[in-house]
Structure formats: C-alpha cells, structure tokens
C-alpha positions as CSV (number, residue, x, y, z in Angstrom):
1,M,31.5,-80.9,30.9
2,P,33.3,-79.6,27.8
3,S,36.9,-78.6,28.2
4,I,38.1,-75.0,28.2
5,I,39.6,-75.5,24.7
6,T,36.3,-76.9,23.4
7,Q,34.4,-73.9,24.8
8,I,36.8,-71.4,23.2
9,T,36.4,-73.3,19.9
10,I,32.6,-73.0,20.0
11,I,32.7,-69.3,20.9
12,F,35.1,-68.7,18.0
13,L,32.9,-70.5,15.5
14,L,29.8,-68.5,16.7
15,L,31.6,-65.2,16.3
16,T,32.8,-66.2,12.9
17,S,29.3,-67.1,11.9
18,I,27.8,-63.8,13.1
19,A,30.5,-61.8,11.3
20,G,30.0,-63.8,8.2
21,C,26.2,-63.1,8.3
22,G,27.0,-59.4,8.6
23,R,29.2,-59.5,5.6
24,D,26.7,-61.5,3.7
25,R,24.0,-58.8,4.3
26,E,26.4,-56.1,3.4
27,E,27.5,-57.8,0.2
28,S,24.0,-58.7,-0.8
29,S,22.6,-55.1,-0.4
30,P,21.8,-53.4,-3.7
31,S,24.6,-51.3,-5.0
32,V,24.1,-47.5,-5.2
33,E,25.0,-45.8,-8.4
34,P,27.1,-42.7,-7.9
35,I,25.4,-39.3,-8.5
36,S,26.6,-37.7,-11.6
37,Q,28.6,-34.6,-10.9
38,S,28.3,-33.2,-14.4
39,T,28.0,-29.4,-14.5
40,V,26.6,-29.4,-18.0
41,Q,23.4,-27.4,-18.1
42,P,20.7,-27.9,-20.6
43,A,20.8,-25.4,-23.5
44,I,18.6,-22.3,-23.1
45,K,16.0,-22.2,-25.9
46,P,15.4,-19.0,-27.8
47,G,12.6,-16.8,-26.6
48,C,11.7,-14.8,-23.5
49,L,9.5,-17.5,-22.0
50,S,12.4,-19.9,-21.6
51,C,13.8,-17.7,-18.8
52,H,10.6,-15.9,-17.8
53,P,7.8,-18.5,-17.8
54,F,4.9,-16.1,-17.3
55,S,1.5,-16.8,-18.7
56,L,-0.8,-14.0,-19.9
57,D,-4.5,-13.5,-19.7
58,E,-6.7,-14.4,-22.6
59,K,-6.7,-11.0,-24.2
60,H,-2.9,-10.5,-24.0
61,Q,-1.7,-14.0,-24.7
62,Q,-1.6,-13.5,-28.5
63,L,1.0,-10.8,-28.0
64,A,4.7,-11.4,-28.1
65,C,6.7,-10.3,-25.0
66,T,8.5,-7.8,-27.2
67,S,5.3,-6.1,-28.2
68,C,5.4,-4.4,-24.8
69,H,8.9,-4.9,-23.5
70,N,10.9,-4.5,-26.7
71,G,14.1,-6.6,-26.8
72,D,14.8,-9.6,-29.0
73,N,12.5,-12.7,-28.7
74,E,14.5,-14.8,-31.3
75,T,17.7,-15.3,-29.4
76,A,18.9,-17.4,-26.4
77,D,21.7,-15.0,-25.5
78,P,20.6,-12.9,-22.5
79,E,22.6,-9.8,-23.5
80,T,21.2,-9.8,-27.0
81,A,17.7,-10.5,-25.8
82,H,17.7,-7.6,-23.4
83,Q,19.0,-4.9,-25.8
84,N,16.6,-1.9,-25.8
85,L,14.6,-3.7,-23.2
86,I,11.7,-1.7,-21.5
87,A,11.6,-3.3,-18.1
88,R,8.5,-1.4,-17.0
89,P,6.3,-0.7,-20.0
90,A,3.3,0.3,-17.9
91,H,5.3,3.1,-16.1
92,P,3.9,6.6,-16.7
93,D,6.9,7.4,-18.9
94,N,6.2,4.4,-21.2
95,M,2.5,3.6,-20.9
96,A,1.3,5.9,-23.8
97,K,3.5,3.9,-26.2
98,S,3.3,0.5,-24.6
99,C,-0.4,0.4,-23.4
100,G,-1.9,3.3,-25.4
101,G,-1.8,1.6,-28.7
102,C,-4.6,-0.7,-27.6
103,H,-6.1,1.1,-24.5
104,D,-7.3,4.7,-25.1
105,Q,-7.8,5.0,-21.3
106,T,-4.2,5.9,-20.9
107,G,-4.9,9.5,-22.0
108,P,-7.5,10.3,-19.3
109,A,-5.5,8.2,-16.8
110,A,-2.4,10.3,-17.2
111,S,-4.4,13.4,-16.0
112,S,-6.4,11.5,-13.3
113,L,-5.9,12.3,-9.7
114,H,-4.4,8.8,-9.2
115,F,-1.5,9.9,-11.5
116,T,-1.1,13.5,-10.7
117,L,-2.0,13.6,-7.0
118,K,-2.5,17.3,-7.6
119,N,-5.0,17.7,-4.7
120,E,-2.6,16.3,-2.1
121,I,0.4,18.1,-3.5
122,N,-1.2,21.5,-3.6
123,Q,-2.9,21.2,-0.3
124,I,0.5,20.6,1.4
125,R,2.4,23.2,-0.6
126,R,-0.1,26.0,0.0
127,H,-0.1,25.1,3.7
128,F,3.6,25.9,3.7
129,G,3.5,29.0,1.6
130,A,3.0,28.2,-2.1
131,T,0.9,30.7,-4.0
132,T,0.5,28.7,-7.2
133,N,-0.7,25.2,-8.0
134,L,1.2,22.4,-9.6
135,Q,-0.3,20.1,-12.2
136,S,1.4,16.8,-11.2
137,L,3.9,15.3,-8.8
138,P,6.9,15.3,-11.1
139,D,6.6,19.1,-11.1
140,I,7.5,19.4,-7.4
141,P,10.8,21.3,-7.3
142,Q,13.8,19.5,-5.9
143,A,15.7,21.1,-3.0
144,K,18.8,19.2,-1.7
145,S,19.6,22.0,0.8
146,P,16.2,23.6,1.8
147,S,16.4,27.3,2.5
148,S,12.7,28.0,3.0
149,P,9.7,26.3,4.5
150,L,8.3,25.5,1.1
151,E,11.5,23.9,-0.1
152,L,11.6,21.8,3.0
153,A,7.9,20.7,2.4
154,D,8.8,19.9,-1.3
155,D,11.6,17.6,-0.2
156,L,9.2,16.0,2.3
157,L,6.7,15.3,-0.5
158,R,9.3,13.9,-2.9
159,R,11.1,11.7,-0.5
160,R,8.9,10.8,2.4
161,C,5.2,11.4,1.9
162,L,4.5,10.5,-1.7
163,R,5.4,6.8,-1.6
164,C,2.0,5.8,-2.8
165,H,2.0,6.9,-6.4
166,V,2.2,5.3,-9.8
167,Y,5.8,6.4,-10.4
168,Y,7.1,4.3,-7.5
169,E,6.9,0.5,-6.9
170,G,6.1,0.9,-3.2
171,D,7.7,0.0,0.1
172,E,9.3,-3.4,0.6
173,Y,6.6,-4.9,2.7
174,S,4.5,-7.8,1.6
175,G,1.3,-5.8,1.3
176,T,2.7,-2.6,-0.3
177,R,4.8,-3.8,-3.2
178,R,3.2,-3.1,-6.6
179,G,3.7,-2.3,-10.2
180,T,4.1,1.2,-11.7
181,G,1.7,3.1,-13.9
182,C,-1.1,1.0,-15.3
183,A,0.4,-2.1,-13.6
184,A,-0.1,-0.5,-10.1
185,C,-3.7,-1.4,-10.4
186,H,-3.9,-4.1,-13.1
187,L,-1.1,-6.5,-12.1
188,E,-1.4,-8.6,-9.0
189,F,1.5,-8.8,-6.4
190,Q,1.7,-11.2,-3.5
191,D,4.2,-11.3,-0.7
192,G,6.1,-8.5,-2.3
193,Q,6.5,-10.2,-5.7
194,L,4.7,-10.2,-9.0
195,A,2.2,-13.1,-8.6
196,T,1.0,-13.4,-12.2
197,H,1.3,-11.6,-15.5
198,R,-2.4,-11.9,-16.1
199,F,-3.9,-8.5,-16.3
200,I,-6.8,-7.7,-14.0
201,A,-9.6,-5.7,-15.7
202,K,-11.4,-5.0,-12.4
203,P,-8.8,-4.6,-9.6
204,A,-9.6,-6.3,-6.3
205,D,-9.2,-4.5,-3.0
206,R,-5.8,-5.9,-2.5
207,Q,-4.6,-3.7,-5.4
208,C,-6.2,-0.6,-3.8
209,L,-4.7,-1.4,-0.3
210,S,-1.2,-1.5,-1.7
211,C,-1.5,2.3,-1.6
212,H,-4.5,3.1,0.6
213,Y,-3.1,1.4,3.7
214,G,-2.1,2.8,7.1
215,N,-4.1,5.4,8.9
216,R,-5.9,6.8,5.8
217,V,-9.0,6.0,3.8
218,G,-8.9,2.5,2.5
219,G,-7.4,0.7,5.5
220,D,-10.3,1.9,7.6
221,Y,-12.7,0.1,5.3
222,Y,-11.3,-3.1,6.7
223,G,-11.2,-1.8,10.3
224,R,-7.5,-1.4,10.4
225,F,-5.7,1.1,12.6
226,D,-1.9,1.4,12.9
227,H,-0.2,0.9,16.2
228,D,2.0,3.6,17.4
229,F,5.7,3.4,16.3
230,K,7.2,3.1,19.8
231,H,7.9,-0.5,20.7
232,E,5.9,-0.4,24.0
233,Y,2.7,0.3,22.0
234,R,3.2,-2.4,19.3
235,T,2.6,-6.1,19.2
236,P,5.7,-7.9,18.3
237,Y,3.9,-11.2,17.5
238,Q,0.9,-12.5,15.6
239,A,-1.6,-14.9,17.1
240,D,-2.0,-16.5,13.7
241,S,1.5,-17.5,12.4
242,S,0.2,-17.8,8.8
243,Y,-0.6,-14.1,8.7
244,P,2.4,-12.1,7.4
245,L,4.1,-10.0,10.0
246,R,3.6,-6.2,9.4
247,P,2.4,-6.5,5.8
248,Y,1.8,-2.7,5.7
249,G,4.9,-1.7,7.8
250,V,3.2,-1.4,11.2
251,E,1.2,-3.8,13.2
252,Q,-2.5,-2.9,13.2
253,H,-5.4,-2.9,15.6
254,Q,-8.5,-4.6,14.2
255,L,-11.5,-2.4,14.7
256,S,-15.0,-2.6,13.2
257,P,-15.0,-2.8,9.4
258,D,-17.3,-0.7,7.2
259,V,-20.8,-2.2,6.8
260,H,-20.4,-2.2,3.0
261,Q,-17.2,-4.3,3.3
262,K,-19.0,-6.8,5.5
263,A,-21.8,-7.0,2.9
264,G,-19.2,-8.0,0.2
265,M,-18.7,-4.7,-1.7
266,I,-15.3,-3.9,-3.0
267,C,-13.8,-0.5,-3.6
268,I,-14.6,-0.1,-7.3
269,D,-18.3,-0.7,-6.6
270,C,-18.6,2.9,-5.5
271,H,-15.4,4.3,-7.1
272,T,-16.5,3.4,-10.6
273,A,-14.3,5.4,-12.9
274,M,-10.7,5.6,-11.8
275,H,-9.3,6.7,-15.2
276,G,-11.5,9.8,-15.3
277,G,-9.4,12.9,-15.7
278,E,-9.8,15.6,-13.0
279,Q,-12.6,13.9,-11.1
280,M,-12.8,10.2,-10.3
281,A,-16.5,9.2,-10.4
282,T,-17.8,8.1,-7.0
283,T,-21.3,6.8,-6.3
284,S,-22.8,9.0,-3.6
285,C,-24.5,7.6,-0.5
286,G,-27.8,9.2,-1.6
287,A,-27.7,7.6,-5.1
288,C,-28.3,4.2,-3.3
289,H,-30.0,5.0,0.0
290,L,-31.9,8.2,-0.7
291,P,-33.0,7.9,-4.4
292,E,-35.2,10.5,-5.9
293,P,-38.8,9.1,-6.3
294,G,-39.5,8.1,-9.9
295,H,-35.9,8.7,-11.1
296,K,-33.8,6.0,-12.7
297,P,-30.7,4.9,-10.8
298,T,-27.7,7.1,-11.8
299,A,-25.0,4.5,-11.3
300,G,-24.6,1.8,-13.9
301,N,-24.2,-1.0,-11.3
302,I,-27.5,-0.1,-9.5
303,I,-30.4,-2.3,-10.8
304,A,-34.1,-1.8,-10.2
305,K,-35.8,-5.1,-9.7
306,R,-39.3,-5.8,-8.6
307,G,-39.6,-2.3,-7.2
308,K,-36.4,-2.5,-5.2
309,L,-32.9,-1.4,-5.8
310,H,-30.0,-3.8,-5.9
311,L,-26.2,-3.3,-6.5
312,Q,-24.4,-5.6,-8.8
313,S,-21.0,-5.9,-7.1
314,S,-17.8,-6.5,-9.1
315,S,-17.3,-9.3,-6.6
316,G,-20.2,-11.1,-8.3
317,K,-22.7,-10.5,-5.5
318,L,-26.2,-9.0,-6.1
319,L,-26.8,-7.0,-3.0
320,S,-30.1,-5.5,-1.8
321,I,-30.0,-1.8,-1.1
322,P,-31.8,-0.6,2.1
323,I,-33.6,2.7,1.6
324,A,-33.1,5.3,4.4
325,T,-36.5,6.1,6.0
326,N,-35.6,7.7,9.3
327,P,-37.0,11.2,9.6
328,A,-33.6,12.4,10.6
329,H,-32.5,12.2,7.0
330,D,-35.0,14.9,5.9
331,L,-34.0,17.0,9.0
332,Y,-30.2,16.9,8.3
333,R,-30.1,16.5,4.6
334,G,-27.9,19.2,3.2
335,K,-26.8,20.3,6.7
336,A,-24.5,17.3,7.6
337,A,-22.6,14.8,5.6
338,C,-23.8,11.2,6.0
339,A,-20.7,10.2,7.8
340,V,-21.3,12.7,10.7
341,C,-23.9,10.2,12.0
342,H,-22.9,7.0,10.4
343,A,-19.1,6.9,10.8
344,R,-18.3,4.5,13.7
345,W,-14.8,5.8,14.2
346,S,-12.2,8.0,12.6
347,Y,-8.5,8.4,12.2
348,T,-7.2,11.2,14.5
349,D,-3.4,11.4,14.5
350,L,-2.6,14.6,16.3
351,N,0.7,16.6,16.1
352,T,2.5,14.6,13.4
353,H,6.2,15.5,13.6
354,L,8.5,15.1,10.6
355,L,12.2,15.7,11.0
356,R,14.8,15.7,8.3
357,I,18.3,15.1,9.6
358,D,21.5,15.4,7.5
359,N,23.9,14.4,10.3
360,D,24.3,11.2,12.4
361,A,22.0,12.2,15.3
362,Y,19.8,9.1,14.9
363,E,20.8,7.1,18.0
364,E,17.8,8.5,19.9
365,W,15.5,6.7,17.5
366,D,16.5,3.2,18.5
367,D,13.1,2.3,19.8
368,L,11.3,4.1,16.9
369,F,12.9,2.3,14.0
370,I,9.5,1.1,12.9
371,Q,8.4,4.1,10.8
372,D,5.9,2.7,8.2
373,S,8.7,3.1,5.7
374,S,10.9,0.2,4.8
375,E,13.7,2.5,3.6
376,V,13.8,4.4,6.9
377,E,13.5,1.2,8.9
378,E,16.4,-0.5,7.1
379,F,18.6,2.6,7.5
380,L,18.0,3.0,11.2
381,L,18.6,-0.7,11.9
382,N,21.9,-0.6,10.0
383,A,22.9,2.8,11.5
384,I,22.1,2.0,15.1
385,Y,22.7,-1.8,15.4
386,G,24.9,-2.5,12.4
387,D,28.7,-2.4,12.1
388,G,28.9,0.5,9.6
389,D,28.3,4.2,9.9
390,P,26.1,5.0,6.9
391,D,25.4,8.5,5.8
392,P,21.8,9.7,6.2
393,V,20.5,9.5,2.6
394,M,17.1,8.7,1.1
395,F,15.7,8.0,-2.4
396,D,13.8,10.5,-4.3
397,K,10.6,8.6,-5.0
398,I,10.1,10.2,-8.4
399,T,13.5,10.1,-10.0
400,G,15.0,7.2,-8.0
401,E,18.1,9.3,-7.2
402,M,19.7,9.1,-3.8
403,Q,19.7,12.5,-1.9
404,P,21.2,13.6,1.4
405,G,19.2,13.6,4.6
406,I,16.6,11.2,5.9
407,W,13.1,11.9,7.1
408,L,11.9,10.6,10.5
409,K,8.4,10.6,11.8
410,G,6.4,10.6,15.0
411,F,3.1,11.5,16.6
412,K,1.9,13.1,19.8
413,T,-1.2,10.9,19.9
414,R,-2.9,8.3,17.6
415,R,-6.6,7.9,18.4
416,W,-9.8,6.5,16.8
417,E,-12.2,7.9,19.4
418,T,-15.1,10.3,18.8
419,P,-14.6,11.9,15.3
420,I,-13.9,15.6,15.0
421,I,-16.9,17.4,13.5
422,A,-16.9,20.9,12.1
423,A,-18.5,23.0,9.4
424,D,-16.8,23.2,6.0
425,Q,-16.5,26.4,4.0
426,K,-20.1,26.0,2.9
427,G,-21.4,25.6,6.4
428,K,-22.1,21.9,6.1
429,L,-21.0,19.6,9.0
430,Q,-18.3,17.2,8.1
431,I,-16.0,14.7,9.7
432,M,-12.6,16.3,10.0
433,R,-9.1,15.0,9.9
434,P,-6.1,16.9,11.3
435,V,-4.4,15.9,8.1
436,L,-2.3,19.2,8.0
437,D,-1.5,19.1,11.7
438,L,2.1,18.9,10.7
439,N,5.3,20.0,12.4
440,I,8.3,19.8,10.1
441,S,11.9,20.4,11.1
442,Y,15.4,20.3,9.6
443,L,18.8,19.5,11.2
444,D,21.6,20.1,8.7
445,A,24.9,18.3,8.3
446,T,26.6,20.4,10.9
447,G,24.0,19.8,13.5
448,E,22.4,23.3,13.2
449,T,18.6,23.6,13.3
450,G,17.6,25.1,10.0
451,F,13.9,25.0,10.8
452,D,12.1,24.0,14.0
453,S,8.5,22.7,14.1
454,L,7.1,24.7,11.2
455,T,3.3,24.3,11.5
456,G,1.9,25.9,8.3
457,Q,-0.8,28.4,7.8
458,N,-4.0,27.0,9.4
459,N,-5.4,24.6,12.0
460,G,-4.8,21.6,9.7
461,L,-8.4,20.3,9.7
462,R,-9.8,19.1,6.5
463,P,-13.1,17.3,5.7
464,Y,-13.1,13.7,4.6
465,T,-15.3,10.7,4.5
466,P,-14.3,7.9,6.9
467,H,-14.9,4.4,5.4
468,T,-16.2,3.1,8.8
469,I,-19.9,3.4,8.0
470,G,-22.5,1.6,10.1
471,K,-25.9,2.2,11.7
472,A,-26.1,5.6,13.4
473,G,-27.4,4.2,16.6
474,A,-29.5,5.8,19.3
475,F,-27.0,8.5,20.3
476,Y,-26.1,10.1,17.0
477,R,-27.5,13.5,18.1
478,Q,-24.8,13.7,20.8
479,R,-22.3,14.3,18.0
480,F,-23.9,17.7,17.1
481,P,-23.7,19.8,20.3
482,N,-20.6,21.9,20.8
483,N,-19.5,21.2,17.2
484,Q,-21.7,23.2,15.0
485,N,-19.9,26.5,15.5
486,K,-16.5,25.2,14.5
487,T,-15.2,26.1,11.0
488,T,-12.1,25.3,9.0
489,D,-9.7,28.0,7.9
C-alpha cells in the first residue's frame, strides 16, 4: 500500500497535469483580433441618391431628383443640396409646376371633387346656416373663437372632419398615412411610411382606403365596420398577430364584403375617371347589369365577347357580367335605387356628438381616448395618463397651424342593421344615411358653454349607395312597406 507521501505526490502530479492541459487549450485557441473602434465614416458621394436611395418607375427614372424636388444634385453637402428644396412637389400648392409640365391631368384634378371636397363642405355648412357655397376646402373661413354655429362648424371642418383630403398627409396609423396632392393616389405607403418612389398609374384599393376608411363608403366594400370608441365595445387584441393593430384607428368588425370585391374588382373599375372636374365618372349598375338591347357598352372597360358582356378589371381579371333578368327590375326601375334591394347592410351611426373644449375638462374621456384620430388619441393619453398638463390644441389640417381647442367625438349608437329607406327629392327610394345627424357643442377656456348640442336645419338623412351589394334574396319586398312615405328635407 503506497505511503501517505506517495499518494499526495500522485495527486499533485495529476492536478498539475490537468491544469497544464487547460492552459494548453487556452494558449492554443485562435487569437481574436480586436474590433476597430475607428469612428471615421465613408465619405458621402455627391447626389441625392447617396442619402435617399429611392428607385423610380420606368417613365420617371430618366429624370433627376431636382427636376421635381429642386435643390442641388451635384454636391455632397446636405445644407447646400437642400437649398430651395421642394419636399412635397405633388402637394396641391406645387403640383401644377412639378407635375403639370408632363401631366395635363393636373388642371382637371385641381377642380375635381377629390381636391375641392365642395360637396361635403357645402352640405355641412348649409346645414349650420351658410347661405352661399364655397368652391374648395381652403376657402373655409378660420374661426379661433367661434361666435356663431357656422363658425363652429367651419372650425370642425378644418380641424376634425376634413382629415381625408389631398392637402393633408393623413393620420399616423399604418393604413391612413399617405402622400399629398397627386401623391395621395399615385405613391404607395406601407405601415405609415413611403414604400416606394415608383409612381402607380392605376391606384390599387390600398390607396383609396387610406382616405375611404372607417364607417363610410370604401371600408364597407371590404365588409369593415368600426367598433364603438368605448373600451368595453372594442377588441384590444388581434387573433392574427401579423395583422397590424388598428391600422385605421379603431378595431373593426368583419362583415360581408361587397360581391364585386369578392369577384376581384377594385375601386377604379367602376370609378373610372377620378381627375374629372366637377363630376367623377362612375359606371352605373345598369350599364353592366341592365344594358339597353342593341346598344354598345358605354364604359370603356366593358367588352362584348361572343354575345356576352365582360369587364376587364384593372386587377388583370376578365370578369363575366351577369345580366339582371328578374321581373322586379322592370317593376321598380326608376322607382328605387338598386341598393334598396341589393345592399346587405348599411352604416347607421345615430346621434354623432362633436364637442370642442378649450379648457382642461378632458379627464372624463379616459375610456374614450380611441377617437379614430391619432392626434386626439395622443393628446388624451398624454393629458390624462402623462406627467404634463398640455393645453388643448389641435392642428389646422389645411394650413398645419396649431390652434386652441380640441375636438372630441362620440355616438349614441353604431349599427349596421336594416338600412334606412326613404324617398329622395325626386321621389325615388334610396338608402339613407344620417350623415348630418350631428350635435356640435363648444366649451370655452373659462368652462362656459358657448353652444350646446346644435343640430342643424333638417333631419340629417341623405341618400347614398352602400358598397355592400349582394343578391337581393327572397325577402327584399319587406324593405318597402312603411318606408315609401318618408322624405328627406
């Protein structure tokens, strides 16, 4: 048996051997070169594309950036390069010079309803007392301290309602951000950012929906209906995590889309001439489904082929057009709009309340901070839950100036049930929206009520065409009783 000393010696030699192996592995491992800490940046090359690496479409790629944006394309100095820069050449203030040299559509576009919004403006203004019409939205008078119902309505239009127009880049939601002027339709945005500088000759529906979202025509084409603002009625999660949360400001119910959308048609298949001055050409239902015998198709994208009509969609699809043969069409033609029987559902937001407050009485809105306005939402979150005490202010959506007071919004009910049907001024039955069922109020900086629930001059019903079309079904006649005697004011 080895002695104690011998055992200690063996253990010592073993430990030394193990330690040595460890050192050998450490010493034999490949050396790591230290990472350079140099802060020297590569030199910026002259030209816009060295900082803004956008690629243009085929028809625009021969143009220099300065052809539209001005500035200096021969320097690498940012300050010099940006002198006299036109950041938004497609904006209505610039488009005649920037785009009009090549595109003569800018002339008619400037007077189109997309640019002027004259129908919407004058409808609201007359409802609250105006006696004359305006030609375009920049003509709406400014009123920082409203002293009449019309001045309050004008402030409402400039700062809350008219957020979907070509002078404004849209709310800061992923589905609502867009360009201005010509770029509102012809440049593509994704997730709130410019996706590409390739101009789109035929805008896809994504472009249209950046304005025509929410509970209005456009969103209904895809079967979308906004939730109520109050948190108990909203869904604070998405089943599909890849879908952006609240891309249009408010979560949405998914209802039945329009049959034309299901077939693959896009907006510009029917709305064929959006630059067209006073009236934007729209293909009627009858042009496709009730054509006059022996007459040639009136719309350029309708093709007669082997005795049948087809629509050449801008999406690339050739779609067969079914012809309406039910005897009801002869019975009700001229007496009722097609949507009266064929609209599956309709937007009915009753008692829309809009309140301008100039003081700090916004704590009661803590569970209504979702307002389908990113500006109002951000303000309420900061004012109620933040550390500061911000003054109630809101941008003018035409000038970009900050003005006192903030507009808050709410509804009595939001419904999509049985559409409201009434006769228009010519006696024809139409689907009606309570689009002017408005109550506007004003609370000034001292807390005094300047105006309380002003309702305007009529019942608020206006005819419109829901984009929720489908088969009429077996019970379409039930929509007619008890409705034919109603009229609009």
